[in-house]
C-alpha positions in Angstrom: 129.4 102.0 92.2 130.5 100.6 95.8 128.0 98.6 97.9 128.3 98.7 101.7 126.4 95.4 102.5 126.4 95.8 106.3 124.3 99.0 106.0 122.4 98.2 102.8 123.8 101.5 101.3 125.5 102.1 98.0 127.9 104.8 96.9 127.5 106.3 93.4 131.1 107.8 92.9 130.1 109.6 89.7 127.4 111.4 91.5 129.7 112.3 94.5 132.5 113.4 92.2 130.1 115.5 90.1 128.7 117.2 93.2 132.3 118.0 94.6 133.2 119.5 91.3 130.2 121.8 91.1 130.7 122.8 94.9 134.3 123.6 94.0 133.3 125.8 91.0 130.9 127.6 93.3 133.7 128.2 96.1 136.1 129.3 93.3 133.6 131.8 91.9 133.0 133.2 95.3 136.8 133.7 95.9 137.2 135.4 92.5 134.2 137.6 93.2 135.8 139.0 96.4 139.3 139.2 95.0 138.0 141.5 92.2 136.0 143.7 94.7 139.0 143.9 96.9 141.3 145.0 94.0 138.9 147.6 92.5 137.4 149.0 95.9 139.6 147.5 98.7 136.6 145.7 99.8 137.0 142.6 102.0 140.3 143.0 103.7 139.5 140.3 106.3 139.0 137.8 103.4 142.1 139.1 101.9 144.0 138.2 104.9 142.3 134.8 105.2 142.9 133.8 101.7 146.3 135.3 101.7 146.2 137.2 98.4 149.5 136.8 96.6 150.4 139.6 94.3 153.2 137.6 92.7 151.6 134.3 92.0 148.2 132.7 91.7 144.7 134.1 90.7 145.3 137.4 92.5 148.4 138.0 90.5 146.4 137.6 87.3 143.7 140.0 88.6 146.3 142.5 89.5 147.9 142.1 85.9 144.5 142.8 84.3 144.0 145.7 86.6 147.3 147.4 85.6 146.4 147.0 82.0 145.4 150.2 80.3 141.6 149.1 80.4 141.9 147.1 83.6 138.9 148.2 85.6 136.7 147.6 82.5 138.0 144.1 82.0 137.7 143.3 85.7 134.2 144.4 85.6 133.5 142.1 82.7 135.1 139.3 84.5 133.2 140.2 87.6 129.9 140.0 85.5 130.8 136.6 84.1 131.6 135.4 87.6 128.3 136.6 89.0 126.5 134.8 86.2 128.3 131.6 87.1 127.6 132.2 90.8 123.9 132.7 90.2 123.9 129.6 88.0 125.6 127.5 90.5 123.3 128.7 93.4 120.3 127.9 91.2 121.8 124.4 90.4 122.5 123.6 94.0 118.9 124.8 95.1 117.3 122.7 92.5 119.5 119.7 93.4 118.6 119.9 97.0 115.0 121.2 96.8 112.7 118.3 97.8 109.0 118.0 98.1 107.9 118.1 101.8 106.1 114.8 102.6 104.4 113.6 105.9 104.2 109.7 106.0 101.4 108.5 108.2 102.4 105.1 109.7 99.3 103.4 110.9 99.3 100.2 112.6 96.9 98.2 114.9 96.9 94.5 113.7 100.6 94.0 114.9 103.6 95.8 116.0 105.3 97.0 113.1 108.7 98.5 111.9 108.1 100.7 108.8 111.0 100.7 106.2 111.0 102.2 102.7 113.1 102.1 99.5 115.3 105.2 100.2 115.7 105.6 96.4 111.9 106.1 96.1 112.1 108.8 98.8 115.0 110.7 97.2 112.9 113.4 95.9 111.1 114.1 99.1 112.0 115.7 102.5 110.0 113.4 104.5 108.8 113.4 108.1 107.0 110.4 109.9 103.9 110.5 112.0 103.0 107.2 113.8 99.5 106.2 114.6 100.1 103.0 116.7 96.7 101.6 117.9 97.9 98.0 118.5 97.7 98.3 122.3 94.3 100.0 122.1 92.6 97.5 119.9 94.2 94.4 121.3 93.6 95.2 125.0 91.5 92.3 126.3 90.9 93.9 129.7 88.3 96.4 128.3 85.1 95.9 126.4 85.1 96.2 122.6 82.8 99.3 122.6 85.4 101.1 124.9 88.3 100.0 122.8 86.7 101.3 119.6 85.8 104.6 121.4 89.5 104.9 122.5 90.6 104.2 118.9 88.1 106.9 117.5 89.4 109.4 120.0 93.2 108.6 119.0 92.3 109.3 115.3 90.6 112.6 116.1 93.6 113.7 118.3 96.0 113.2 115.3 93.8 114.9 112.7 94.7 118.5 113.7 98.5 117.8 113.8 98.2 116.3 110.3 96.4 119.2 109.0 99.0 121.6 110.5 101.5 119.8 108.5 99.3 120.2 105.3 99.1 124.0 106.2 102.9 124.1 106.1 102.9 122.6 102.5 103.3 119.0 103.2 101.9 116.3 101.1 100.3 113.4 102.9 101.7 110.0 102.4 99.8 106.8 103.8 101.6 103.7 104.8 99.5 101.4 107.1 98.4 97.9 107.9 95.6 98.6 110.4 92.0 97.5 111.1 89.7 98.5 108.4 87.4 100.9 110.3 90.3 103.1 111.7 92.0 103.0 108.3 88.8 104.3 106.7 88.0 106.8 109.3 91.5 108.4 109.1 91.1 108.9 105.3 87.4 110.1 105.9 88.5 112.8 108.4 91.3 114.0 106.0 89.3 114.2 102.9 90.4 114.3 99.3 91.2 118.0 99.1 94.8 117.2 98.6 96.4 114.5 96.6 97.9 111.8 98.6 100.9 109.5 98.1 100.1 105.7 98.8 102.6 103.1 100.1 102.2 99.4 99.9 103.9 96.5 101.2 103.8 93.5 98.7 102.9 90.1 99.8 104.3 88.3 96.9 108.0 89.0 97.9 109.1 87.4 101.2 112.4 89.1 101.0 111.3 92.7 100.4 109.9 94.1 103.7 109.7 97.8 102.5 106.6 99.8 101.8 106.8 101.1 98.3 105.2 104.1 96.6 102.3 103.2 94.3 102.9 104.6 90.9 100.2 106.6 89.0 100.0 104.1 86.3 96.8 102.7 84.6 95.9 98.9 84.8 93.9 96.8 82.7 92.0 95.1 85.5 88.3 96.0 85.6 86.2 96.4 88.7 82.9 94.7 88.3 79.7 95.5 90.1 77.1 92.9 91.0 73.9 94.8 92.0 71.0 93.5 94.1 68.3 96.2 94.2 65.9 96.7 97.2 62.3 97.7 97.5 62.4 101.4 96.9 59.1 102.0 98.8 60.3 100.7 102.1 63.1 102.1 104.3 66.4 100.5 103.4 70.2 100.8 103.4 73.0 100.5 101.1 75.3 97.5 101.7 78.8 98.0 100.0 80.8 94.9 99.6 84.2 95.1 98.2 86.3 91.9 97.7 89.8 92.5 96.5 92.1 90.7 98.9 89.8 88.1 100.3 86.3 86.8 99.2 83.2 88.1 101.2 80.7 85.3 101.7 77.0 85.8 102.6 77.6 83.7 105.7 80.1 86.3 107.0 77.4 89.1 106.9 75.3 87.8 109.8 74.3 90.8 111.8 75.2 93.3 109.0 73.0 92.1 106.2 69.4 93.3 106.6 66.0 92.6 105.0 65.8 95.6 102.6 69.4 96.3 101.7 70.5 97.6 98.4 73.6 95.5 97.8 76.7 96.7 95.6 79.3 94.1 95.6 82.5 94.9 93.7 85.2 92.5 92.6 87.9 91.9 90.0 86.7 88.7 88.4 88.9 85.6 89.0 91.5 87.8 90.8 91.6 88.0 94.6 94.9 88.5 96.2 96.8 91.1 98.4 98.7 92.7 95.6 95.8 93.1 92.9 95.7 96.8 93.4 99.2 98.0 92.9 98.8 101.4 91.3 97.5 104.8 92.6 95.8 105.4 89.3 93.9 102.1 89.8 92.9 103.1 93.3 91.6 106.5 92.1 89.6 104.8 89.3 88.1 102.2 91.5 87.1 104.6 94.2 85.6 107.1 92.0 83.4 104.5 90.3 82.1 103.3 93.7 81.3 106.7 94.9 79.6 107.5 91.7 77.4 104.3 92.0 76.5 105.2 95.6 75.7 108.8 94.7 73.0 107.8 92.4 71.4 105.1 94.7 71.5 107.3 97.8 69.3 109.9 96.0 66.3 107.6 96.8 64.8 109.0 99.9 64.2 105.6 101.2 68.0 105.0 101.8 68.9 105.8 105.5 72.5 104.5 105.8 75.7 103.2 103.9 77.2 100.0 105.4 80.6 99.0 104.3 82.3 95.6 104.4 85.7 95.7 102.5 88.6 93.3 102.1 91.3 95.4 100.3 94.8 96.9 100.9 95.4 99.7 103.5 96.0 102.2 100.7 92.8 101.5 99.0 90.8 101.6 102.2 92.3 105.0 103.2 91.7 106.5 99.8 88.1 105.1 99.8 87.7 106.9 103.1 88.9 110.2 101.7 86.4 110.1 98.9 83.4 109.8 101.2 81.8 113.3 101.9 80.8 114.5 105.3 78.0 116.6 103.5 77.1 114.6 100.5 77.0 110.9 101.7 74.4 109.4 104.0 75.2 108.1 107.5 78.1 105.7 106.9 79.3 102.7 109.0 82.3 100.6 108.2 82.8 97.2 109.8 85.7 95.1 111.0 86.0 91.5 109.9 87.3 89.0 112.4 86.6 85.2 112.7 84.1 84.9 109.9 82.0 87.8 111.0 81.8 91.5 111.4 81.6 92.0 115.2 82.1 95.8 115.3 82.4 98.9 113.2 82.7 102.7 113.3 80.0 105.1 112.3 82.3 107.7 110.8 79.6 110.2 110.3 78.7 110.3 114.1 82.2 109.3 115.2 80.7 106.4 117.5 81.4 102.7 117.8 79.0 100.2 116.4 79.1 96.8 118.2 77.1 93.9 117.1 
């Protein structure tokens, strides 16, 4: 194995040699195929001139020798059948070797300007395309009011959805890689839904050297998501307040303007474990989001519940998948908030596709 440090590539000579040998066998089989057809039927005179069939030496000499034998034509047909079998096998091998799952990676950013890089070995089984949703300039534009910025961000998401769904119609699997404001991440997932399985990418914070986004493996984890429940007065109008603290703690003081008098509070955490890489498995994300949606489904059956409010501190992959699990027909009016400077100043009502500014 040879490493090219400057380009961060590595050459696997055994794989290269193996591929060359197989391609050589394929080309040899094709040549023999046309040689036999030419000798039996005179078919392919242009190829005969190109390959310069030699009746006194080489493979064509052997084919001629077989043909001149008493049962030459039958023997050549047998060789031809074997050659065709080899050809079919080699074509199938090449097809399988080069067939890759179509993947559209959505690269969403808004918190900072980003350069998305990946582990190319992880993407080896995919024929991937990239779709950028860069909302940094929109959400960091200080010259326009917050409500207008959020409205523009909502419009940008809406404008991308049709393009993404067109890729889905063409057989592409969706992959999500992003570090963006929580409401726009959630809304993107909400609009795409969970009809098709997604691939999640995560950039680890515990490795300062590795700047790549990595595919989250579908592996179980032992960490248990715990619910702390504060019920409300079911005889009065109220809302569900969903709090999820995985990467940062959510304090009651942060909820000023979000927490209301008769909220039914669902607060989720992994006890004594709060960090940016605590959720590092697609299986883990699926389990946690399914549990959360199952809990919400039971509570929102109460007719006094009018809305679901969400404050979440989690990875982009988790927030995106959480958004996909929310239903446009089954869940109550849903608002997700953005955290900034110890408060939640704005959010997006994903049901109505409108900004919510405190």
